[in-house]
N, C-alpha and C positions, 0 to 999 in steps of 0.2 A: 381609207386604209393608209397608215403611215408609210412613208418611204424611208425605211430604216437605213438603207445604204446612203441616201442623200443626207440624212441627219448626221451620220457618222462622218461623211466626207466634209460637211460644214464644220463639225467639231474639230476635225484634224486640221482644217484650213485655218481656223481661228487660233488654234494652238500653235501652229507653225508661225503664223503672223506675229503672235505675242512673243514667241521665243526669239524672233528677230528684232524685238524692240518696238513693234508696232502694236501698241496697247489700245486696241479697239474694244474697250470693255463692254460696250453695249452689244456688239456682235458676239462676244464671248458669252455674255449673259443670255442672249437670245438662243444661241445654239445649245447652251447648257440646259435651258428650259425645255427645248424640243427633245433633247436627249433624255431628260428626266421623265418626260411623258412617255417616250418610247420604252424606257426601262420599266415603268409602272405597268404599262400595257402588257409587256412580255411577262413580267412577274405574275400578273393576274392569271395568265394562261398556264404558267409553270405551277402556280399554286393549285389550280384545278387538276392538272395532271398529277401532281403530288397526292392530292386527295384520292384520286382514282387508284393510284398505285398502292396507297396504304390500305385500301379496301380490297385489294387483289384484282381490281379491274384493269389489268394490264392492256388488253386490247383496246379498251375505251380510251386509255391514256395515250396510246400510240395513235389512235384515230384523231384525237384532238390535237396531238402534236403535228400531224400531217396536214391539218387544215391550212390552206394558203394564207399568209406565207408560212412555210415550214418553220416550226418553233425552234428546233435545234440549229437550223441554219441562221435564223434571226439572232439567236443567242451568240453564235459565233461572230456574226457581224458586229453586234454591239460590244462584244468583248475584244475590242481592238487593242493592239499591242501597247499603244502609248496611254492607255486608260489611266493607269496609276499616276503617271507623271502629269497627265492633264488634270486629274483631280487635285494633285498638289498645287497646280497653278490656280485652280479655282479657290482653294483655301487661302492662298496668298492674296487673291483679289477680293476675298470676302464674299464669294458667291457660293451658295449652298451646293453641296455635292449631290448627285442623283442617287437613287436607291441602289443598294448592292444587288447585282443579279443573283438569282437563286441557283447558283451553279451546282449545288448539291442535288437539287431536283433534276437538273439537266443531266447530271451523271447517272442518276437513277433511270432516267429515260433511255440513255445510251445502253445501260445494262438490260433494260426491258426489251429493247430491240434485239440484243444478242440472244436473249432467252426465247423470244417469240419466233425467230426464224426457224429453228428446228421443230417447233410446234405447229407450223403453218398447215401442214397436211391434216393433222389431227383436228385442229381448230375448224378447218373447212368442213371436214366430215361431221363434226359436232354441230355446226350451224345448219348443214344440209339436213341432218336427221331431225333437228328441231323444227326446221321449216316444213319438212314432210310429215311431221307428227308420227315419226317412226315408232315401232314397238319399243317398249321400255328396255327389254333385254339388250337390244342393239345399242341404245343410247347409254345404258349403264356400262356396257363393254368399253365404249369410247371414253366415258368419264373415268373409268378405272385406269385406263392407259394415260389419260391426261394427268391424273393424280400421281401416277408413278413417275412420269417424265418431268412434271412440274410440281414437286412436293412442297415448295414454299408458298404456293398460292392456295389460300384457304377456300377459295370459291369452289374448286373442284370437289373438295371433301364435303362441303356444305351441300352442294347440288347432288352429290352421290348419295349422301345420307337421305335426302328428301326423295330421290328417285327410288332408292331401295325400299323405303318405307311404303311407297305407293305400289311397288312391285309385289311386296308381301301381301298387300290387300288384294291385288289382282290374282295372285296365286290361289288365295282362298276361294275366290269366285270361280276360277278356272278348274280348281280341284273338285268343287261341288258339281260343276257341269260335267266333268269327265266321269265322276262317280255315277251321276245319273244316266250317262250314256254307256256305262260299262267299259270305258276306254282305258284299259290298263296301261297301254303304251304312253298315253298322255299323263297318267298318274305317275308312272315311273320317271318320265322326263321332269315333271314338276318336283318330285322328290330329289332327283339328282341336282336340280338347280338350287334347291334349298340347302343341300349338303355341300355345295361347291364353295370354293374359296372366294375371298374378296368382299364378304359382307362386313360392313363396318360395325353393325350390331347383329348379333346372332338372331336368326329367324325364330319366331315363337316355337318353343319345343312342342307345345300341344298340337300345332299344325303339322309338324314333321311326324309326330307320333300318329296322328289321325291318318295321314297319307300312307304311312307304312302299314297300318292296320287295314285300311280300306283296300289297298293294293293286294295285301295278303289274302283277304277274303275273296276277291275276284280271281286271283291266281289259283286258289284252292278250288273254286267252283269250276274254272276252266279245266283244271287238272282232272277233276272228277268226271267231267264230260268226256275228256279224252280217254280216260281209263275205260269208260263205258263203251266207247267206240272200239278200243283195242280189244276189249273182252269179246265183243261181237265178231270181230275179224278173227280172233283166235279160235272161236267156235267154228267159224267157217273153214279155217285152215285145218282144224282137226277133222271136221266132217269130210273135207276134200283130200285128206291124207297128204298134206303138204308140209312136211317137217321143216323145209327151208324157210317158208313164210312164217311158220310158227316160231322159229328161232329169232327171226327179225322182229316179230311182234313182241316177243318176250323181252328183247333188249329195249324196245321202246317203252314197255311197261315199267321196267326197272328204272329207266331214265326219268320217267314222269314221277314215279314214287320218290325218287331221290330229291326231286325239286319241291316236294310238299313240306 
């Protein structure tokens, strides 16, 4: 691993010596060569970070940046105050200047840090849910929030679209299972999920229509059974001369009929 601070110290020492008239050109050339290698190495890391950032992989870019030695700290070390004047001296001595540091990428990394900090809690939850292979509705909920908070990152929209497509497939399977079990509550919950906001692409209309129709059939069957029970209880109330119970049962009857 290069000792960046030592390299910069040697560059500044040779620069100061040359400024005082002590032209040790070989030392200047050697320190310039070491500095050029350091710039090339740092630029290679910056380029990789820039590639990650362009793809929306901000967390990966920051992770690479924080590998020791910290990339932004190294850039700050190499970008020493006398750099421009030193390069001018190299030109006068006929020594090739080192590569320009990719300061634009460094600036993008700084901005990535500023964006990432408010997202830390959401990102941690997103990773934990992925690690635990949590249910898709939970993971979709966090992805929706990430897409809202971080709208310029295309990764969240892409992941959300993939997850929602898979969730639609799951809902089809869960709806068939709920219908087979006569579970109207589950059918109602699935219908509500499909009708909810936040879908990037509208769920299949045929699936929504089938859920509505299936739930309606079960609801009508349950209502008919309840009416039969109320009818029996009404008969018992009539036989027992219990008008108060009869009125209560009549109210229930009317309520069930209204829901059909």
